[in-house]
N, C-alpha and C positions, 0 to 999 in steps of 0.2 A: 504494500500500500504506500503510495507516494505521499510524502509530507511536505507542507509548505516550507520553502527555504527561509522565509522571513519570520514566521511565527511558530512553525512546528505543528500546525493543525493538519489533520488528514485532509488532503485536497478533495477527496471524494465527498466527504461529509460537509466540507465548506460549501460545496456546490449544491448538495441535495438536502441539507438541513437549513430550513428557512426560519431564522429567528425573527418573529413578528414584533411589531411595535406595541402589541397588546399583552406581551409577556408569555406568549405561547411559542412552541417550536413545532413546525410541521415538516415531516419528512416525505420526500417524493423521489421519483427517479424518472427515467425517460418515458415510462408508461403514464406518468402524471397521476398515479394513484397516491392520494394523500393519506397520511397517517399522523396522528398527533403523538409526539414523544416527549419525554422529559428525562433529565439526569437526576438520579437519586443515589445516595450513599447505599452501598450494598447492605450494610447492617441495618439500615433504617427499615427497608421493606421486609427483610427477614424477621426483624424483631416484631413489627406490627402484625404480620400474618401469623407468627407463632403465638402471640398473645391472643389473637382472635380464635385460633384453633383451640388453645387451652381453655379459653373462657366458655366456648360453646360445647367443648368436649367431643368435637368431631374434627377430623382432619379435613382441611379445605383443599388439599392438593388436587383432588379430582376436578373441582370446579376451575382451578387455575389451569390445569392441563387442557381442559376442554375449551376454555376461553382463548388460550394462546394458539390453538389450532388455526384460528382465523388470522392471527398475526403471521404464522408460518405460511399461509396461503398468499398473503400480501407480499411477503418477502420473496416467495417463489416466483411471483409474477414479475419481479424485477431482476431475476437472475437468469443467466444463460442456461442453467440446468432445466429450466421449464421446457426447453425444446426437446428434451429426452422423451417426452410423452408422444412425440411423433414417431418414435421407433417402437415397433412391436415388442411387447413385454415377454421376451423369452431369453434364456441364458446364452443363446448363440449371438443374438443381436445386441444384447445388453450385458456384456461380460463384466466381471467384478472389477477388472483393472480400469474399465471405462468409468464406472461409478466412482471409484477412488479418485480418478483424475478430476471429475466434475466437483466432487466434494472438496478437494483441495482448493479449487477456485472459489467455491462458496465460503470456505473457511475464513478467507480474508475479511469478508463482510462481517461474519459473526465475531471475529477477533476485534474488529474495529468498533463493534458495539459493546465490547467488554464482556462477551459471553464465553471466553476461553477459546481453545483451539480444537477444531473438530477433525476427526479422521474416520475412515471406514474400517471396521473389523471384518465384516462379512456382508455380502450382498447376493441374494438369489432373486433374480428378476421375477416379478409376479408372485413372490412368496414372502420374503422377509428382508430386513435390513438391520444391521447392528452398527451403531455409531459409538464412538468413544470421544469424550470431551475432556481435555486436560484443563486444569485451573477453572473448573466449572463454578457457576453461581446460580442461585435461584432455580434449583433443579426442576420443579414442576413447570416453570415457564419455558425452560429449554426443551423439556420433553414435549410440551404442547406445540412449540414452534416446529420441532423436528417432525412430529406427527402430521402437522399441517402441510409441510413441504412434501413429505412422503406420500400423503394422500393425493396431492396435486400431481406429482410426477407419475405415480402409478395409476392415476385416474380411477380410484376405487371409492366406493361410498363411505368407507370408514376404515380406520386402522386402530389397533390397540398396542399398548407398550408395557413392558416390564423394565424397570430401571433400578439402578443401585450404584454404590461406590465400589470400585475395584481398583486396588493399588493407587488410590488417590484420584482416579478418573471417574467421571460419570459415564456409565455404559447403558445405552438405551437399546433394547431389543424390541423391534417393531415387526408386526405381521398384519396381514389382511384380516378385516372383520366383516361381518355381514351387514350391519346397520349402525347408524349413529344413535347415541343415547338421546332421550327426550330432552334432558336439560341442555345438551349441546345445541339442539335446534334453537333454544331460546337465547343462547349466549352470542347474540349478534353484536357487531361493532357499530357504534354510531359514527356517522360521517362528520369529520371535523369541519368547523366553519371558521375560516380565516377572519380575523378581526383587525381593526386599526385602533391604536392607542397612542399614548403620549411618549412612549419610550424610544430611545435611540441608543445604539451601541457604537462605540468607536471600532472601526473595522480595519483589518489587516489590508494593506494596499496590495499584497501579493495574491491572497486567496479570497478575501472578503469575509472571513470568519470574524466574529466579535473578538476583539483583543482580550477582554476580560476572561472569556472562555479559554482561549489559548494559553493565557497566563496561569489559569487555575487547574486545567486538566492536562494530564500527560498520558500518552499512549505507549504501551509495550505490545506492539502488534504481534510479535513472535509468540507471546504467551496469551494474547487476547485479554489483556487487563488494562483498564482505565484507572488512573490514580489521581486523587486530589493532591496537587502539588503543595497545597497549604497545610492540610490536615494529615496527609499521608494515608488516608483511608481509600479503599477501593470504591469506585463508582460504576454504575451501569446504566445503559440506555433502556428505558422502560416504555412499552406501548401503553399510553394513557387509557385508551378506550378498552383494551383487554382487561386491565385492572378493574375499571368501572363495571364492565360486563360481569366479571366474577363477583364483585360485591353486590351488584344489583340482583343477581340470581340467589346469592346467599340470603339477602334480605327477604326475597320472595318465599324462600323455603323455611327460614328460621325466625323471621320477624324483625321488626324495626329496631330491636335492641342492638342489632349489629352496628348501627350508626354510633351509638354511645360507646360501645366497646372500642371501635376504631378511633373515635375522638380521644378517649382516655389513653389508649396505647400510644398514639402519635404524640400526645401532649407529654407523656412521661419520657419518651425518647428525645423529643426536642428540648425538654428541660435539662436532661443530662448533657446534651451537646452545647447548651448555652452556659453551662457552669463556668467555663473559662473565659467567656466573653467579657470584655471591659466596656462599660457603658459610661461615656463622658457626658453626653447630652442627648436627651430623648429624641429630638427631631432628627439628629444625625443618625442615631441608631435605627430609627424606623426607615429612613430613606435607604440606608444600606441593606437592611434586612429584607425589605420588599424588593429592592433591585436584584438582590442575590437570588431570591426565589423566581423572579421573572427570567433571569439569565438561565436558570435551569428548566424553564418551560412550565413552571407551576401556575402561571397566571399573574394578573396584576389588577388590583381594585380600580374601578373607575370612580369610586368615591371612598376616601379614607380620611377620617377626622380623628385627631388625637386631642383629647381634652384633659390631660394630666392623669386623672384616675380612671379614664375609660377611653376606648376607641370605638368608632362606628365605621362599619364596612359595608360596602355594596359591591358585589363582584359577580360577573357572569361567566368568567372563563377559567375558574379554578380547576386544576387537574382533578381534584376531588374536593367537594365543598367541606366535608367533615374534617378531612386531613389538613386542608389549608387553614381552616378556622382553628384547629388544634395547635398548629404552629404559631399562630398569632396569640393564642391564649398563653402558651408557654413563654413567649416573648414579653407579654404584658406582665406576667409574674416576675420575670427577670428584672424588669424596670421598677416595679413597685415593691418587690421583696415579700409580697404576700400572695394569698390564693386569689383566684378570679372566678367569675361566673359569666356564662354566655347567655344572652337573651336573643332568640331568633325572632325577627319580624317576618322573615320570608325564608323558606328553606326548600329550594328546588334544585334540580340537577344543573340547570343553566342560568340560575339567578338566585342569589341569596343576599339577605340583608340581616345584619346582626350587630349587637353591641356587646363588647367584652369589658367588664368593670371589675374593680377591686371588690372582693366578696364582702368586706366590712362595710363599704359604702353602699353596695347594692342592697344589703339587708337593713340598713338604717333608714 
């Protein structure tokens, strides 16, 4: 993968990742298939999803796998390996060496997204595929994406997978299945709507990538790892709509308490991350905090009012309304040194209005 000589950002992603002025990032390719993405610390999403599973007493991996099949199909539409489906599915015309060569090519894209490095252990055309991923992360998401690509290439109605860690690698064993699950049929991805906002990013004159992103993020393409150059933590590119599809389905099956569990889990994680932050002046803190979330594609409020002991927010493009609000709640507590409460005036997928206040003042 070629990197920009001036800023070190991957040139492919500088071209196809569109940092919008409304605090979102859209990913596209020559097919012009749009997908909303964001950058998250690896431990953040893992921590929140684990807390959710522990709280409800049920593993949510199945929902994550099924939702990410759709992401895999979008990825496949943008890769040369999609053309393999024009070749009859038999071992003579689709030999194992050919599959390995194609996956090596696709592996560079996965590595650039921070998903590790993919290789083929075994391929039997029309029957099965075994993938190995070194330096893996977010296992159910990787499995779902792999299944989506596999289903697309083999042109089958469905595929199933068994997966686990072997010698430190994630090994995914996939084979044909007869039909899709009913929940998978409901795990559709919403179409992202590009917006316009007040933000602007200083851009690299060589590749056009936002310079704050190139200064903060570093790529080890050989390993398939993205690192935050400031914190040293690993980061990953996440499909926003696939995460929301997963959470939407969980709420349908398990109830609205899912939202409060997510809110509290995100708030706890964000509170831990803010412990070392130095706050000099509130307005400067909020400007930097909101700008950093926007740089990561998490969204940006079109109304934000800070009045000392409370903030008022109106936002239509949060990557997830509950998780975004939880990040603000944690930041509010960092500033005030006390607990906070949130009051929702409007709580919808594409528009929310709320106030976050100090708990002592809200109860008085």
